C-alpha positions in Angstrom: -2.8 8.0 2.7 0.0 10.5 2.2 2.7 12.0 4.4 5.7 14.3 3.8 9.0 12.4 3.9 12.3 14.2 3.1 10.4 16.8 1.2 8.3 14.5 -1.0 4.6 13.7 -0.8 4.6 10.0 -0.1 1.8 7.5 -0.6 1.7 4.8 2.0 -0.5 2.2 3.8 -0.5 1.2 7.5 -2.9 -1.7 7.9 -3.8 -2.8 11.5 -2.7 -5.9 13.1 -1.7 -7.2 16.6 1.4 -9.1 15.5 4.9 -7.8 14.7 4.6 -5.1 11.9 5.7 -6.2 8.5 7.7 -3.5 6.6 7.3 -4.1 2.9 9.7 -2.6 0.4 8.5 -2.9 -3.2 10.4 -3.4 -6.4 11.6 -0.8 -8.9 8.9 1.4 -10.2 6.2 -1.2 -9.2 4.2 0.6 -6.5 2.6 -1.1 -3.5 -0.7 -1.7 -5.2 0.9 -4.7 -7.1 1.4 -6.6 -3.7 -2.2 -6.6 -2.4 -2.3 -10.5 -2.3 0.7 -10.6 0.0 -0.7 -7.8 2.2 -4.1 -9.6 2.5 -2.4 -12.9 3.5 -0.4 -11.0 6.2 -3.5 -9.3 7.5 -5.4 -12.6 7.7 -2.6 -13.9 9.9 -2.8 -10.9 12.2 0.2 -8.8 11.1 0.3 -5.1 10.9 1.5 -4.2 7.4 3.4 -0.9 6.6 4.5 -0.1 3.0 5.1 3.1 1.0 5.6 4.0 -2.6 9.2 4.9 -3.1 10.3 8.2 -4.7 9.1 8.3 -8.3 6.8 5.3 -8.0 3.2 4.9 -7.5 1.7 7.8 -5.7 4.9 9.3 -4.4 6.6 12.3 -5.9 9.7 12.0 -8.0 12.8 13.3 -6.3 14.3 16.5 -7.8 17.7 14.9 -8.1 19.0 11.3 -8.7 19.0 9.1 -5.5 21.6 6.6 -4.2 21.0 3.4 -2.3 22.0 5.3 0.8 19.3 7.8 0.1 16.7 5.0 -0.2 17.8 3.6 3.1 17.5 7.1 4.6 14.0 7.4 3.1 12.9 4.1 4.5 14.3 4.9 8.0 12.4 8.2 7.9 9.2 6.3 7.1 9.8 3.9 10.0 10.4 6.8 12.3 7.1 8.5 11.4 5.2 5.2 12.0 7.2 4.4 15.1 8.4 1.1 13.6 11.4 -0.1 15.7 11.1 -3.9 15.4 9.7 -5.4 12.2 9.6 -8.4 9.9 11.4 -7.1 6.8 9.9 -8.1 3.5 11.2 -6.9 0.1 10.8 -7.6 -3.6 13.4 -7.0 -6.3 15.0 -3.5 -5.8 13.5 -3.4 -2.3 15.9 -6.2 -1.5 18.9 -3.9 -1.9 17.5 -1.6 0.7 16.7 -4.5 2.9 20.2 -6.0 2.7 21.8 -2.6 3.6 19.5 -2.4 6.7 20.0 -6.1 7.7 23.7 -5.8 7.5 24.1 -2.6 9.5 24.4 -3.3 13.2 23.7 0.4 13.9 20.4 0.3 12.0 17.7 1.7 14.3 15.1 -0.6 12.9 15.6 -4.2 13.9 14.4 -7.1 11.9 13.0 -10.2 13.7 13.3 -12.0 10.4 13.3 -11.1 6.7 11.8 -12.4 3.4 13.6 -11.4 0.2 11.5 -12.1 -2.8 13.3 -12.2 -6.2 15.7 -9.8 -4.6 18.4 -7.7 -6.3 21.8 -7.2 -4.8 24.1 -9.5 -6.7 26.2 -8.2 -9.7 28.3 -10.9 -11.3 31.3 -10.0 -13.4 30.6 -9.8 -17.2 31.5 -12.8 -19.4 34.3 -12.3 -21.9 31.7 -12.1 -24.7 29.6 -9.6 -22.7 32.7 -7.4 -22.2 33.4 -7.6 -26.0 29.8 -6.5 -26.8 30.2 -3.7 -24.3 33.4 -2.5 -25.9 31.7 -2.6 -29.4 28.8 -0.6 -27.9 31.1 2.1 -26.4 32.8 2.4 -29.8 29.5 2.8 -31.6 28.4 5.3 -29.0 31.4 7.4 -29.6 30.7 7.3 -33.3 27.0 7.8 -33.0 27.4 10.9 -30.8 30.5 12.5 -32.3 30.1 15.8 -34.2 31.6 14.5 -37.4 30.4 10.9 -37.3 26.9 11.2 -35.9 25.4 11.8 -39.4 26.7 8.4 -40.4 26.3 6.3 -37.2 23.8 8.2 -35.2 20.7 6.1 -36.3 22.5 2.8 -35.8 23.6 3.8 -32.3 20.1 4.9 -31.4 18.7 1.6 -32.5 21.2 -0.4 -30.6 20.7 1.7 -27.5 17.0 1.2 -27.6 17.4 -2.6 -27.9 19.8 -2.8 -25.0 17.7 -0.7 -22.5 15.3 -2.5 -20.3 11.6 -1.6 -20.3 12.0 0.1 -16.8 14.8 2.1 -18.1 13.0 3.3 -21.2 10.0 4.2 -19.1 11.9 6.2 -16.6 12.5 9.9 -16.5 16.1 11.3 -16.8 16.3 11.6 -12.9 15.0 8.0 -12.3 17.4 6.7 -15.1 20.3 8.2 -13.3 18.9 6.8 -10.0 18.7 3.3 -11.6 22.4 3.5 -12.5 23.3 4.6 -9.0 21.6 1.7 -7.2 22.9 -1.1 -9.5 25.5 -2.1 -6.9 26.8 -5.5 -5.7 26.0 -6.2 -2.0 27.7 -9.6 -1.6 30.2 -8.1 0.9 27.2 -7.1 3.1 25.5 -10.4 3.2 27.7 -12.2 5.8 26.9 -9.5 8.3 23.1 -10.3 8.3 22.1 -11.7 11.6 18.3 -12.1 11.2 16.7 -15.3 9.9 16.3 -14.9 6.1 14.0 -16.6 3.6 14.9 -16.2 0.0 12.1 -16.7 -2.5 13.0 -16.8 -6.3 11.0 -17.6 -9.4 12.4 -20.6 -11.3 12.2 -18.7 -14.5 13.2 -15.2 -13.3 15.5 -13.5 -15.8 15.7 -10.1 -13.9 17.2 -11.7 -10.8 17.9 -15.3 -11.7 17.8 -18.1 -9.2 21.5 -18.2 -9.4 21.6 -14.9 -7.5 19.4 -16.5 -4.8 21.8 -19.4 -4.4 24.7 -17.0 -4.0 22.7 -15.1 -1.3 21.9 -18.4 0.4 25.6 -19.3 0.5 26.7 -15.9 1.9 23.8 -15.1 4.4 24.3 -17.1 7.6 21.5 -19.6 8.0 19.4 -18.3 5.0 17.1 -20.7 3.2 16.1 -20.6 -0.5 12.7 -21.6 -1.9 12.4 -21.9 -5.6 8.9 -21.1 -7.0 8.0 -23.5 -9.9 7.2 -22.0 -13.2 7.4 -18.4 -11.9 9.3 -15.3 -13.2 10.3 -12.1 -11.5 6.9 -11.6 -9.7 6.9 -15.2 -8.4 4.1 -14.6 -6.0 1.7 -13.6 -8.9 2.9 -16.5 -11.2 2.5 -19.3 -8.6 0.5 -18.1 -5.6 -0.4 -21.5 -4.1 3.4 -22.5 -3.7 4.4 -18.9 -2.8 1.8 -18.5 -0.1 2.4 -21.9 1.3 6.2 -21.1 1.6 5.5 -17.7 3.2 3.0 -19.1 5.7 5.5 -21.8 6.8 8.2 -19.3 7.5 6.0 -16.9 9.3 
């Protein structure tokens, strides 16, 4: 199904159920089609499931200009208003976790969460190590040489090669608008976490390198009453890598 949200043709689902609606926020560029096993489990247990493809992902139009995290929250609230979602179970994966944390920590948010499940969630940015800072300084120097009018013929190829190696697969695949958006949303939300009031289950893959378990432990320490489940042998898509453990943990929380 499609609807117009803030000027964008937006692909979404609204699966029927008698229990509290589950609002699902997907990860960066993933699209809701990747989460069908979770949706099926929720429907089996009687929950209504509402989810949408975020701007520039799946079947939703790309925005005309880069978005901020505040824009993503606004877009999510517009979706909830259209579907008359006022009280939900908030479930989010990866980048969706940033949006969820902003909503959960805002006492004025018009959508109230009975509970929340954050899966391999983003939202923690730790200070760079001394070695990482040194590498960043070297990269900035090379960038200046590789893009300078006089030095580009000598250093341009080397800079291009290093830039391609440093960029993530998501960044390489993104359009200029979505690359700028990605830079905008890489924010640290640790200061928001103590304000979260809803019960929160944190689920992280044991071998996740995009949002490591360490981030989950930080969230567990900062979000009042939060609990952390580590999925054995799993990476960033923990539900896909170890569905038996993931589904058991989710069922127990719900």
